[in-house]
N, C-alpha and C positions, 0 to 999 in steps of 0.2 A: 504494499500500501502506499504511493507517497501521500505527503499531506504538505502543504505550503497555509502559513499563515502570515499574512500582510499586516505590518504594526502601524505601516504609516497612512496617513489621512488619504480619504479617497479622492478619486481626481473628479473633477466638478461635474462630469455624466454621473447621474445614478449607481447605472450597471458594469456601462465600458469607457475607456477614456479615448477620445478622438482616436488615437494611432490603434486602439484596439478593434475600435469600428470598421475599420479597412482592413486590419491584421485579419489572416487566415487563421482560425482558429478551429479546434476540433468541438463538436457540439458537447452545451453544457445543461445542465438543471439547474433553473433558480427558483425560489418559492413560488414568483409571481409567473412564471412562465409554468412551472406544475399545475398551479390553481387554474390557470386558462385553460389546460387539455382538462382538467376535470370538469370547470363549467362547459367549456367547446371546445371540442378539438378543431374545427375549423375556425374559432378564434384564435387558435395558437398557431396552427399553419398561418394564417392573415399580418399575425405579428410576429412572427419568429423566423419566417419561411420566406412569403413575398414579401414582409416589411412594408405592408400598405400604410400611408400616411394616416394617421390620428388627428383628429381635432383637440388642441390644447382645451382645459378648462379654467376658469377660474378658483376653483377650488383645489383643484392639483396644483394650480402655480402658488396658491397661496401657501400647500403646503410646505411645495418645496424652499418658499420665501424662510417660511415657520422653521423650517429642520435646520436652513442655514444659518437660523439665527440663534437653534439652541447649540450647534453645533460651537461657532464661535463664541459662545455666551463661556465655552468652557478654556478658551483661550487665557480669559482674563485669569488676574490671580484671585484666589476663593475669595476675600474680601469683597474683591470687587465688581464678585457678581450679584450686582442689585437688578430691580426691576427697572433704573432709571436707564441703567447700561444697558439694558437685552435693547431696551425700547431704542437708546440711540443705536444699534447695530442693525437696526430694519431698514435704514436709508441706503448705507453703504451696500448691503446684501441683496436690497431693491434694484441699486445701480447697477450691479454686474447680470439681475436677471431680466428686465426688462427690456433688452435689447435683443435678446434671443427671438429668434423666427416666429413669427405666429402670435406673438403675446401684443403688440401694439395693437393690432388687428381685434382681439379677443374683448379688450376694452373698448373699441372703438364701437363694435356689436351692444356691449354692455349697457353703454352711455346710449345709445343713440336707439335701440330696443328694447332693452332691458324691463325700466320701467314700467313698459306697457305690454311685455309679455311675461314678467318674472316678478313677481313682488317682491320677491328674495335678492333680485339682481342689485349690483351696489350703483349707485348713483355717479360716482368718480372713481379716480384711482385714488384719491383721499380717503375717502369711506371705505374702500379697500383695505387701505394699508392699514386704517383704523382695526378694521374687523381684524386682520394679522397681530395688530399690537396685543387686540384683547386678549389672542391665544397664547401670545408669549407670555402675558401676564397673570392669565390663569396656571401656566406652569409653578409659578412660586408657589401656590398654592398646594401642589401636592408633591413638592420636592424641594430641599433645600439644598442647594447648587454650590455654597460654601462650604459642605461636608461632604461633598464628592469629590473624587478626582480619578475620572475615567482613567482606563485601562487601551482603549482605542475608541472613537469615533469615527462616524461614517467607514468601519474599517472593511475592507474586500476580505475573506475567508473562504476557503476552498479545500477541497479533499478531493483525493480519483479514491474511489471503494475498488476493493478487489475484483470485482467484475468490470473494473473500465469506466464507470458512471462517473460523470467529473460534478463534482455539487459545487455552486460558487453562489454568492449572494452579500450584501453590503450589511451590515449590522448597526443601527445608530449608534446604540452607545454598550459599550462593555464594561463592566468593574468587575472588577479582582480585588475582593478582601485581603487580609494580610494573612489569614489562614488558607490561601489559594481559592477560596471559593469565589464562582463565577455567577455574576447575574447581566442576563440579556437584555437592555432595554431598546423598547420600541415606541417613538411618540407617532401617534395619530390624532390631526385635528377635525376627526369628526367626535361623535357619540359614541359611546361602550355599546356593542352588541347586545340584543336580547339574549338571556340565555341558551336558548334554542339552537343561536348563531355562534357560539362560544369557539366549537371546535375548529369550526372555520375561518375563526380570527386566530386562534394560537397556532395554527398548520404552518403558517412562517414561521415562526418563534419556534417550534418544534426542529423545523430545519437548520436553525440555526445552531440549535442545542446538539443536534445531531452532528454539523461538521465540527464545532467545537470537541464537542467528545472523540471525535475522530482523531482529532488535531492533535489535542492536550490531553487526552485520557481521563479529563474531568467532567463530569455529568455537571451542567450548570444547578447551581442551587435555586435559583429563582428566575421566571421568564417574566418578564414585567412588562405588560401595555398600557403606556398612558395617553390618555383621550382627552384631549385639550377642551372638544367642543363641549362635554358637559363635565368636565373636571373631576371625573373618576379615572379608577385603574385597575385592570384585571393580573392577578399573578397567578402563576402556577408553579409548580415544582415538578419534573418530569423525573423519571427513574430509568435506569438503564435498560430494563426490562421493554419497557415501553420505546427508547428511541432505536431499539434493536426492531421491534414491530414496523416502528414508523419507517426505519431505513426499508424494508422486504416492500413497503407501500409505494415509498420512493422508486425503486427498481420496480415495480408492477408497472407503475405509472410509464416509466422511460423505455419497457419492453412494447407497451402499447404505443408510444409515441413512434418509435422504431419501426414498428409495423406498417404503420401510418405513411409514414414517410416511402418506405419501400416501395410501397402500390398507390401511392398518390391519394387515398381514402380516409378525408378528415370527413367526420361526420359532424351535422350542424346539430347544436343541442338546442333547442328552443326555450327558455326560461323568463323572469323577469326580467332579468338583468339587461335583453335584449334591447329593453327601450333605449341604456345608455350606448349602445355598440354604433360606431359608426361606419361598421360594414354592411348594414342592412340591404344595399344596392346589387351586393352581389353576393348576399346569401339565399339561398334554396327554399327558407324557410319562410322568407320572404318576399316571394317571387323575382328573385335576384340569380344570375348564373355567376359561377365563381371563374377568376381566370385561369387558364390553362396551369395546371400544377409546375411550378419553376423546378424542374426536377434539375437545370443545371446550376440554380443557385443553392438547390440542396445537396449536390455533389460536392461543389465547390467549399460548402462549407464542411464538407467531412463527412457526410451523412451515404450509407448505402441505399443506391434507390435499384428498381429493376427496370425502371421506366427509363425510356431512350431518353438521353441528355444530346440535344441540338448543338452540335459544333457552330460557334459564330462564323462569318465569313470573315 
């Protein structure tokens, strides 16, 4: 088994650096892509293999901004980690984010049409930034950052399992106690899910716990989800047997993905989440026709496929 644990801060992009995005890389599984396949295999294909563009959302961009602020907060000395200092970090974080493609258009739509079509849409950038500031302020009611010294923030963790499956993902924050106990922390800008959906919320955290166990040999003492939307937290303590079962679950998901890639057969799965999907126009469940399976792109990414790869002239 090979294991790699990167302790440097993550690059600006949430999963891949700009260089990684263009460099050849063997297929890997992340928490979000595993969740995509479980939700809808065709969505997995569109995002991972076709790489179809998707619209940004105000909520997602706000989440990126808040995550950036909370990451930078821990660059400050402990005594300086105050609400006021955190609020001052919003503007420089926003200055780096606002020039990304699609964000200016997003705010133009929100201001021109939001008030008429969505009562919850912000009326201005200032109002939107204020909403982000409230989420940052809420954080201080849930943890005391002056008493925390993270071992890692926005940290890439990855491991190759014995069967060759590469798991990789980014942990918002990793805390290590003096006795070596691990706490994995993830910030959410929404509200805590109902009890029936807790297992889905913890899927991502168990993924991180598995990778850390396989790399450090330590089962995380606590998985902690911090919900800034309603000021609540969800904590969970996994055990080794559970992580072994979870590992087998990921291997089964990966085997199913491999079969789908080999044949190009990614089935759609219509759920209530379809209302938020950007790909309805090319989804059979909505009367659309998917583009031809990009066997060439799949092969270039390291997948084995029985479909013909068309050579470019």
